[in-house]
TORDOVO-575574 format. One record per residue (C-alpha): z, y, x. Coordinates in steps of 0.25 Angstrom, whole numbers, padded with zeros to 4 digits, always signed. Each point is the difference from the previous one (the first is absolute). Last residue first. Example, Ala and Ser with C-alpha at 12.3 -4.5 7.8 and 13.67 -1.06 7.14 Angstrom:
! residues 2
+0029-0004+0055 +0002-0014-0006 
END
This chain:
! residues 853
-0268-0165+0272 -0007-0001+0014 +0007+0006+0012 -0010+0006+0013 +0000-0002+0015 -0011+0008+0006 -0004-0002+0013 -0014+0007+0007 -0004-0001+0014 -0006+0007+0011 -0008-0001+0012 +0002+0011+0009 -0008+0010+0006 +0006+0011-0009 +0015+0000-0004 +0002+0005-0013 -0013+0000-0007 +0000+0003-0014 +0004-0007-0011 -0014-0005-0007 -0009+0004+0007 +0008-0006+0012 -0004-0013-0008 +0004-0011-0004 -0005+0001-0014 +0012-0003-0010 -0004-0011-0013 +0010-0001-0010 +0006-0011-0009 +0009+0000-0014 -0001+0013-0001 +0011+0011-0003 +0003+0004+0015 -0012-0004+0010 -0011+0011+0002 +0009+0012-0001 +0013-0007+0006 -0009-0006+0012 -0005+0014+0003 +0014+0008-0001 +0006-0011+0009 -0009+0001+0010 -0002+0015+0001 +0010+0002+0013 -0009-0008+0008 +0007-0008+0011 -0001-0003+0014 +0013-0003+0008 +0001-0012-0009 +0005+0000-0014 +0009-0012-0004 -0003-0012-0010 +0011-0008-0005 -0002-0008-0012 -0013-0002+0003 +0000-0004+0016 +0000+0010+0011 -0008+0009+0006 -0007+0015-0003 -0010+0007+0010 -0007+0010-0010 +0000+0000-0014 +0013-0002-0005 +0004-0005-0015 +0014-0005-0006 +0006-0004-0013 -0011+0005-0009 +0006+0000-0013 -0004-0006-0015 -0014-0009+0004 -0002-0006-0014 +0003-0012-0006 -0008-0007-0011 -0005-0013+0007 +0009-0003+0011 -0003+0002+0015 -0001+0014+0000 -0012+0005+0008 -0002+0008+0014 -0012+0001+0008 -0001+0008+0014 -0015+0004+0001 -0011-0001+0013 -0012+0007+0000 -0011+0001-0009 -0009-0011+0007 -0014-0001-0007 -0005-0013+0000 -0016-0001-0002 -0004-0010-0009 +0001-0017+0002 +0013+0002+0005 +0004+0003-0015 +0009+0013-0002 +0013+0004+0010 +0011+0006-0007 +0007-0013-0005 +0002-0002+0015 +0008+0012+0002 -0003+0007+0012 -0001-0004+0015 +0012+0002+0007 +0001+0010+0011 +0006+0012-0007 +0012-0009-0004 +0005-0006-0011 +0015-0003-0004 +0003-0005-0014 +0012+0000-0008 +0005-0007-0013 +0016+0002-0003 +0011-0008-0006 -0007-0012-0004 +0010-0009-0010 +0004-0014+0003 +0011-0003-0011 +0015-0006+0005 +0009-0010-0006 +0014-0001+0006 +0007-0009+0006 +0015+0002+0004 +0007-0005-0012 -0005-0013+0005 +0010-0002+0012 -0005-0011+0009 +0002-0013+0004 -0007-0009+0009 -0009-0009-0011 -0002+0011-0011 -0007-0005-0012 -0003+0011-0008 -0002+0002-0015 -0006+0012-0007 -0002+0001-0015 -0006+0011-0008 +0003+0009-0011 -0009+0012-0006 -0016-0003+0000 -0003-0012+0010 -0003-0001+0015 -0006-0011+0008 -0014+0007-0005 +0005+0013+0008 +0001-0009+0013 +0014-0001+0007 -0005+0002+0016 +0011-0002+0009 +0007+0011+0008 +0009-0006+0012 -0010-0006+0010 -0001-0001+0016 +0014+0006-0001 +0002+0010+0012 +0000+0000+0015 -0014+0001+0000 -0006+0007-0011 -0014+0001+0005 -0011-0007+0008 -0013+0003+0006 -0005-0009+0011 +0007-0014-0005 -0012-0004-0009 -0010+0003+0011 -0010+0012+0000 -0009+0003+0010 -0001+0014+0007 +0002+0014-0006 +0009+0001-0014 +0012+0004+0008 +0012-0003-0007 +0012+0011-0003 +0013-0003-0001 -0003-0013+0007 +0008-0014-0002 +0004-0010+0009 +0014-0001+0001 +0014+0001-0009 -0005-0014-0007 -0002-0002-0013 +0012-0001-0010 +0003-0012-0010 +0010+0006-0007 -0011+0005-0012 -0003-0015-0004 -0006-0001-0014 -0008-0012-0004 -0011+0001-0011 -0001+0010-0013 +0002-0013-0008 -0002+0002-0016 +0013-0005-0009 +0000+0016-0004 +0001+0005+0013 +0003-0012+0011 +0006+0003+0014 +0001-0010+0011 +0010+0000+0012 +0004+0006+0013 +0012+0011+0002 +0001+0010-0009 +0005+0015+0002 -0014+0007-0001 -0010-0007-0009 -0007+0011-0004 -0008-0005-0010 -0014+0006-0003 -0007+0005-0012 -0015+0006-0001 -0001+0014-0007 -0004-0001-0013 +0012+0008-0007 +0015-0004-0004 +0006-0010+0007 +0004-0012-0008 +0015-0003-0003 +0007-0009+0006 +0010-0013-0003 +0007-0007+0010 +0001-0014+0006 +0005-0005+0013 +0001-0014+0007 +0008-0004+0012 -0001-0008+0011 +0007+0009+0011 +0010+0009-0003 -0001+0017+0004 +0004+0002-0015 +0007-0007-0011 +0001+0006-0013 +0009+0010-0008 +0001+0003-0015 -0003-0014-0002 -0012-0005-0007 -0001-0014+0006 -0014-0009+0000 +0001-0015+0000 +0000-0001-0015 -0015+0001+0000 -0010+0006-0010 -0013-0002+0003 -0008+0013-0003 +0004+0006+0015 -0007-0010+0006 +0005+0001+0014 +0012-0010-0003 -0010-0010-0002 +0010-0010-0002 -0007-0010+0011 -0001+0014+0009 +0013+0002-0002 +0004-0013+0006 -0008+0003+0013 -0011-0009+0006 +0000-0013+0004 +0012-0006+0002 +0001-0010+0012 +0012-0009+0006 +0001-0004+0013 +0005-0013+0005 +0005+0002+0016 -0012-0002+0010 -0002+0016+0003 +0016+0000+0000 +0003+0000+0016 +0015+0002+0003 +0001+0005+0013 +0011-0001+0011 +0012+0007+0008 -0002+0015+0000 -0005-0002-0016 -0013-0002-0005 -0005-0004-0015 -0015-0002-0001 -0011-0001-0008 -0014-0003+0007 -0007+0003-0006 -0012-0001-0010 +0006+0012-0008 -0011+0005-0009 -0015+0005+0001 -0012-0009+0006 -0014+0004+0003 -0009-0011-0005 -0009+0008-0008 -0002+0010+0010 -0009-0012+0007 -0008+0010+0009 +0004+0015-0003 +0004+0009-0012 +0007+0000-0013 +0015-0005+0003 +0010+0001-0010 +0005+0011-0007 +0016+0004+0002 +0007-0013+0001 +0015-0003-0003 +0010-0010+0006 +0013-0001-0006 +0010-0008+0008 +0012-0006-0005 +0012-0005+0007 +0011-0006-0007 +0013-0005+0007 +0010-0009-0003 +0012-0004+0005 +0007+0009+0010 -0006+0014-0001 -0014+0007+0007 -0001+0012+0005 -0015+0005+0004 -0005+0008+0013 -0016+0001+0000 -0011-0005+0007 -0013+0003-0005 -0014-0005+0005 -0011+0005-0010 -0014-0002+0001 -0010+0009-0008 -0006+0007+0012 -0010+0012+0002 +0004+0003-0015 +0013-0001+0001 +0012-0010-0001 +0014+0001-0007 +0015-0002+0002 +0011-0001-0008 +0015-0004+0002 +0013-0005-0004 -0001+0002-0017 +0013-0007-0007 -0003-0012-0010 +0007-0010+0010 -0009+0004+0012 -0013+0009-0005 -0012+0002+0009 -0011+0009-0003 -0013-0001+0007 -0015+0007-0004 -0013-0006+0006 +0001-0008+0006 -0004-0011+0010 +0014-0004+0000 +0012-0001+0011 +0014-0001-0003 +0012+0001+0008 +0014+0000-0006 +0010+0007+0010 +0014-0006-0002 +0014+0005-0004 +0014-0008-0007 +0005+0000+0015 -0013+0000+0009 -0008-0012-0007 -0011-0009+0004 +0008-0011+0007 +0008-0001-0015 +0014-0001+0001 +0002+0008-0014 -0002-0012-0009 -0013+0005-0005 -0008-0007-0012 -0016+0005+0001 -0008+0004-0011 -0015+0002-0002 -0009+0011-0008 -0016+0004+0002 -0002+0010-0011 -0015+0004-0001 -0005+0014-0005 -0013+0006-0001 -0003-0009-0012 -0011-0009-0005 -0007+0000+0014 -0001-0013+0001 +0014-0002-0001 +0004-0011+0010 -0015-0001+0007 +0003+0014+0004 +0014+0001+0005 +0000-0012+0011 +0011-0009-0004 +0011-0001+0009 +0007-0013+0002 +0005-0012-0012 -0004+0002-0012 +0007+0006-0012 -0008+0005-0011 +0006+0011-0010 -0007-0002-0014 +0014+0002-0006 -0001+0014+0005 +0013+0007+0004 -0002-0001+0015 +0005+0011+0010 +0006+0015-0003 -0002+0005-0013 -0007+0011-0005 +0010+0010-0006 -0006+0008-0012 +0000+0014-0003 +0000+0010-0011 -0003+0015+0004 +0004+0013-0007 +0013+0000+0002 +0000+0004+0013 -0007+0013-0002 -0015+0000+0003 -0005+0012+0005 -0004+0010-0010 -0011+0004-0009 +0005-0004-0013 -0009-0003-0011 +0004+0001-0016 +0003-0013-0006 +0014+0003-0006 +0006-0008+0010 -0006+0005+0011 -0014-0005+0006 -0001-0001+0015 -0009+0008+0010 +0003-0002+0014 -0001+0011+0009 -0013+0007-0002 -0004-0001+0014 -0014+0009+0005 -0008-0008+0008 -0007+0009+0007 -0015+0004+0002 -0007+0010+0010 -0016-0001-0004 -0011+0004+0011 -0013+0004-0003 -0014-0004+0004 -0009+0007+0011 +0005-0009+0011 -0005+0002+0013 -0001-0014+0008 -0010-0007-0007 -0011+0011+0000 -0007+0002-0012 -0013+0007-0006 -0005+0003+0016 -0015+0006-0003 -0011-0005+0009 -0002-0015+0000 -0004+0002-0017 +0013-0009-0004 +0008+0006+0012 +0013-0006+0002 +0010+0003+0011 +0009-0009+0006 +0013+0000+0008 +0009-0005+0010 +0000+0013+0007 -0005+0011-0007 -0015+0002-0001 -0007+0013+0003 -0016+0001-0004 -0010+0007+0009 -0014-0001-0006 -0012-0006+0009 -0002-0012-0009 +0015-0004+0004 +0008+0008+0011 +0015-0003+0000 +0012+0009+0001 +0012-0010+0002 +0015+0000-0003 +0009-0009+0010 +0010-0012-0001 -0004-0012-0007 -0014+0003+0003 -0009-0009-0011 -0007+0015-0002 -0010-0004-0010 -0015+0006-0007 -0004-0009-0013 -0014+0003-0004 -0008+0001-0012 -0016+0001+0000 -0008-0001-0012 -0014+0005+0000 -0005-0014+0005 +0009-0009+0004 +0011+0006+0008 +0014-0006+0002 +0007+0006+0013 +0013-0006+0009 +0004+0013+0007 +0010-0001+0013 +0013+0004+0008 +0007-0008+0009 -0006+0006+0013 -0015+0010-0006 -0005+0000-0011 -0006-0014-0001 -0010-0005-0009 -0001-0013-0010 -0009-0001-0011 +0004-0005-0013 -0006-0012-0010 -0010+0007-0012 -0001+0003-0013 +0013-0002-0005 +0008+0010+0010 -0011+0009-0002 +0004+0001-0015 +0013-0001+0001 +0002+0012+0009 +0007+0007-0013 +0008-0011-0003 +0007-0001+0014 +0002+0016-0003 +0006-0003-0013 +0008-0013+0005 +0007+0010+0012 +0002+0009-0011 +0008-0009-0009 +0007-0005+0013 +0004+0014+0001 +0008+0001-0013 +0006-0014+0000 +0006+0003+0013 +0004+0014-0001 +0007-0005-0010 +0005-0012-0005 -0005-0001-0014 +0012-0004-0009 +0000-0015-0005 +0013-0004+0004 -0001-0010+0011 -0009+0014+0006 -0015+0001-0002 -0007+0003+0012 +0008-0011+0007 +0011+0001+0009 +0003-0014-0001 +0007+0002-0013 +0005-0014-0002 +0014+0003-0004 +0007-0013-0001 +0002+0000+0015 -0004-0012+0008 +0010-0008+0005 -0007-0014+0003 -0011+0003-0002 -0002-0002-0014 +0003+0009-0013 -0002-0005-0012 +0015-0002-0003 +0000+0009-0013 -0010+0012+0001 -0006+0003+0014 -0005+0015-0004 -0013+0007+0003 -0010+0000+0011 -0010+0011-0005 -0015+0001+0008 +0008-0012+0008 -0009-0006+0008 -0011+0010+0000 -0013-0004-0002 -0013+0001+0006 -0014-0003-0004 -0012+0003+0009 +0003+0001+0015 -0012+0004+0009 +0009+0008+0013 +0002+0012-0008 +0005-0007-0012 +0012-0006+0007 +0001+0013+0009 +0002+0007-0014 +0010-0008-0005 +0008-0002+0014 +0000+0015+0001 +0006+0002-0015 +0011-0010+0004 +0002+0007+0012 -0001+0013-0006 +0010-0004-0011 +0012-0003+0008 +0004-0015-0001 +0016-0004-0005 +0010-0009+0003 +0014+0000-0005 +0009-0006+0010 +0006-0013-0002 +0012-0007-0004 -0006-0003-0014 -0016-0002+0004 -0010+0010-0005 -0015-0003+0002 -0011+0008+0007 -0008+0012-0001 -0015+0003-0005 -0003-0013+0005 -0015-0002-0002 -0001-0014-0007 -0016-0006-0004 -0006+0007+0009 -0015-0003-0002 -0012+0000+0010 -0012-0008-0006 -0005-0013+0002 -0014-0004+0006 +0003+0002+0014 +0011-0011-0002 +0014+0001+0007 +0002+0013-0007 +0003+0011+0010 +0013+0007+0002 +0002+0012+0009 +0001+0009-0012 +0012-0008-0006 +0013+0008+0004 +0013-0001-0006 -0003-0014-0003 -0007-0011-0009 -0015-0002+0002 -0010-0011-0007 -0008-0011-0002 -0010-0002-0010 -0003-0013-0007 -0014-0006+0000 +0002-0006+0009 +0012-0005+0007 +0011+0010+0007 +0001-0004+0014 +0007+0015+0003 +0011-0002-0009 +0009+0012-0002 -0005+0003-0016 -0007-0010-0007 -0012+0005-0010 -0007-0005-0013 -0011+0006-0007 -0002+0002-0015 -0005-0011-0008 +0012-0006-0003 -0007-0013+0002 +0015-0008+0003 -0010-0008+0009 +0001+0013+0010 +0015-0003+0000 +0001-0014+0003 -0010+0001+0011 +0008+0011+0006 +0012-0008-0001 -0007-0012+0006 -0005+0006+0012 +0014+0007+0002 +0007-0014-0002 -0009-0006+0010 +0004+0011+0010 +0015-0003-0002 -0002-0014+0001 -0007+0002+0015 +0012+0006+0005 +0012+0005-0010 +0006+0010+0011 -0013+0005+0005 +0000+0006-0016 +0009+0010+0002 -0005+0015-0001 -0014-0008-0005 +0007-0003-0013 +0001+0016-0002 +0001-0004-0017 -0008-0012-0007 -0010+0003-0011 -0004+0014-0003 -0010+0007-0012 -0009+0011-0001 -0005+0007-0011 +0010-0001-0011 -0004+0012-0010 -0005-0008-0013 -0013-0001-0005 -0002-0015+0002 -0004-0001+0013 +0009+0011+0003 +0011-0011-0002 +0009+0006-0011 -0005-0007-0012 +0013-0006-0005 -0002-0012+0000 -0006+0000+0014 +0012+0006+0005 +0010-0011-0005 -0010-0010+0004 +0000+0008+0015 +0014-0002+0000 +0002-0014-0005 -0011-0005+0009 +0008+0007+0011 +0013-0008-0004 -0007-0014-0001 -0007+0003+0013 +0014+0002+0008 +0006-0011-0007 -0010-0010+0005 -0002+0006+0013 +0015-0001+0002 +0002-0016-0006 -0014-0002+0010 +0006+0006+0012 -0011+0006+0010 +0009+0012+0003 +0007+0012-0006 +0013-0007-0005 +0002-0015+0002 +0005-0007-0012 +0004-0015+0001 +0007-0001-0012 +0001+0015-0007 +0012+0006+0004 -0005+0011+0005 -0011+0005-0011 +0014+0002-0009 +0004+0011+0008 -0013+0009-0006 -0008+0005+0010 -0002+0015+0001 +0005+0001+0016 +0013-0006-0002 +0005+0013-0008 -0010+0010+0003 -0002+0008+0013 -0016+0000-0005 -0001-0013+0007 -0009-0004-0011 -0003-0016+0000 -0008-0001-0013 -0008+0007+0006 -0006+0005-0014 -0003+0014+0004 -0007+0007-0011 -0007+0012+0006 -0001+0009-0013 -0011+0011-0003 +0005+0013-0005 -0005+0009-0013 +0015+0003-0006 -0001-0011-0011 -0006-0009+0011 +0015+0001+0006 +0006-0002-0012 -0008-0012-0002 +0004-0007+0012 +0014+0003-0002 -0001-0004-0015 -0006-0015+0005 +0009-0002+0010 +0014+0001-0009 +0011-0003+0009 +0007+0014-0002 +0000-0004-0013 -0006-0014-0004 -0010-0009+0007 +0011-0013+0002 -0004-0014+0002 +0007-0011+0000 -0009-0012+0005 +0011-0001+0013 +0011+0009-0003 +0000+0014+0004 -0016+0001+0000 -0003+0013-0002 +0010+0007+0007 -0001-0010+0012 -0015+0001+0001 +0000+0015+0002 -0014+0004+0000 -0002+0011+0010 -0005+0015-0004 -0012+0008+0005 -0003+0013-0009 -0015+0005+0001 -0008+0014+0001 +0010+0009+0005 -0003+0014+0001 +0018+0004-0003 -0003+0004-0015 -0005-0015+0000 +0012-0004+0006 +0008+0010-0008 -0006-0005-0012 +0004-0014+0004 +0014+0002+0002 +0002+0007-0014 -0006-0010-0005 +0008-0010+0007 +0014+0004-0004 +0002-0005-0014 -0004-0013+0006 +0011+0000+0010 +0001+0002+0015 +0000-0012+0011 -0005-0010-0009 -0013+0007+0000 -0002+0001+0014 -0009+0014+0004 -0010-0001+0012 -0008+0010+0002 -0016+0001+0001 -0011+0009+0006 -0014-0005-0003 -0013+0005+0009 -0011-0007-0012 -0013-0008+0003 -0010+0002-0011 -0006-0013-0007 +0011-0001-0012 +0011+0002+0009 -0003-0005+0014 +0012-0001+0009 -0004+0006+0015 -0008+0000+0011 -0004-0013+0004 -0002-0004-0013 +0008-0002-0013 -0001-0005-0014 +0006+0005-0013 -0008+0001-0014 +0006+0005-0011 +0001-0005-0014 +0001+0011-0011 +0010+0000-0009 +0000-0006-0014 +0000+0007-0014 -0013+0007+0000 -0006-0013+0005 +0001-0007-0012 -0006+0012-0009 -0012+0000+0010 -0004-0014-0001 +0002+0002-0015 -0010+0013+0001 -0010-0008+0009 +0001-0010-0012 -0004+0007-0010 -0010+0007+0008 -0006-0014+0003 +0000-0003-0014 -0008+0011-0006 +0009+0009-0009 +0002-0003-0016 +0013-0006+0003 +0006+0011+0007 -0002+0009-0013 +0007-0012-0009 +0012+0000+0010 
END
């Protein structure tokens, strides 16, 4: 310090300033112009992907972020979920899966920007659209309109989120990763229903957001009349036709739906990779500069977080990173290549606007040319026919429904319909149920009957706080969503000569707003019914047997996620609103206006039976336990599956319920809810416009039988599992599975562009070395141990079931083995020089399937 003291005071001041700055992040200036977001004075072409923090775990976040970065993303987008952060008004939760600060920092650690979509209405197939239920009960409130109670609460929560982010220094203006924020969400889809107060509300929301002074731009999606300076953005399967409502705004795409959500009772939707890549390329071709995949990783609806109603526990979304956190091939790899190709065009894209050129019917080019910079996109938007077009005096082959990307306006580095990326064949390996033997050793086997404890959930009213009122009460207003369950109980006196009787028999009619109904008469199960994702309404008529004297009728109504979308969605009800009638050959007894006693939730919920750390005398441990009985709790222990592969439980054999592992809910299970027999296709043609129902699989099968158990939910050694079974099942039939890669495959033709990584900077002369097939083992430390199949010629099939065509080189297997066995990755040129020419004049392909170990 003495030496520093002898320095000139100006130098000392400079040194101290530099020391202060060394521990801080440098602020980033984010603005926009008509072409793009502008970061520190430079226009940027950006690729983003949605990852929702409550749908994964903090232990998963670093890996997800790194896979996003490796996949070519610049940014991660997430909603902010009001209900998880403020479950009770004024009581906040930003811990565990709700640790938004940690999530944003994880993105920054991977070198990613963040788009924070505060909403606070989020839709997202999330329970009640992300609103906490207490909001519904504020006097005088009306959601999402010019209503003072609602605006007060919305502003209070938005300010809380912004203050939390500022407090952690996470906005770009503070040196953090957040470069964009969103207020409201898809309001333009339904604002006509709210009239003039809706328009006033949107103006208020925009002004409120800007006044928070985050230092980054704000957006509104699906809102054509978005007030300045906010940017209006597009959501949809395709947004290339979208035009911002003001010429000063850039063309941004906040939701490119990478697949679609799954509903209990529905088939599994998926979106072909080629079509998704086509949509991305078309967007950038036609002037877009930021697009976001919704979802890039979908994750899991843990607990009771799913909305809908009837949204499944899996929120996989056919995303590039699957529910378990593994890359989905070839979607992840092909999109990575698309991103690289677009990034090669970035200097030209940010320099100018595109010019349009017709290349014939259903074929067109968009060219970005500024000085020596030139990039072109050639599109064939015909959904049937391939085309050969002429561009700048050169012929180019364009498969139907595809875009070719030319970073130098000469050479095709990628075509969206030609996939160079490898495919992975995965399996869920059934482990049985690994239980803990009496000596502490691990026994991998189906559970024996002695390994389960059970507790019977009583039928009807058992709580002292039950309430009795005349008439039928709507469920959500009664339970405030404290539980899925609401008991409705009444009783009647039967003399034996009532007109609604036929002997001792009658028909009980129950009408409900949904979602699931069970009927018990005198403590015995008498019937059930359920709604669906298309209509939650229930009208059940079931025969019942009555006895002379007092008869007790207990109706159990259950919700399966609350409505999350639509105008006035918050007013959509659930539960039994009637009529409820007993009918017979001579008359009817209407019970709708009778006295009904109500119980919110289950006795087992109040006793916390799902929490194994709380002992309860309710549990029974016998040599046998009841199976296929409704309203039964089960508990057992298991050992953690070895290794690091993702873990899931196969709930085959169970009916419907909820499951907890070590006290944490992995969500609702419902393996008996079967998809329709029709509506699926064996192979979905990627050509032509995609819709949510175009490509579906698993018709006639359970919508979901596998339920993700994050590794962070497990502990070394012994673990507890608790089930609440609503319909009836046999827990000895459930099993643990791990997701493993069986094979890696690739299929590349002589017509494919060469691998994207083989191209050098577009500012230099591009050299084409020819297409090549590349394979890489999915795990670090693995090597290719064998070649299961190889064919050069006209092979067909899919990964795991390839076959040789009429034309096939006899050298293919030996060449692939020589190039690939014993290494973690390999590249094999796709050329007759490498394999010989088994059929001259025919375009040939190379297919290789390999195993890694």
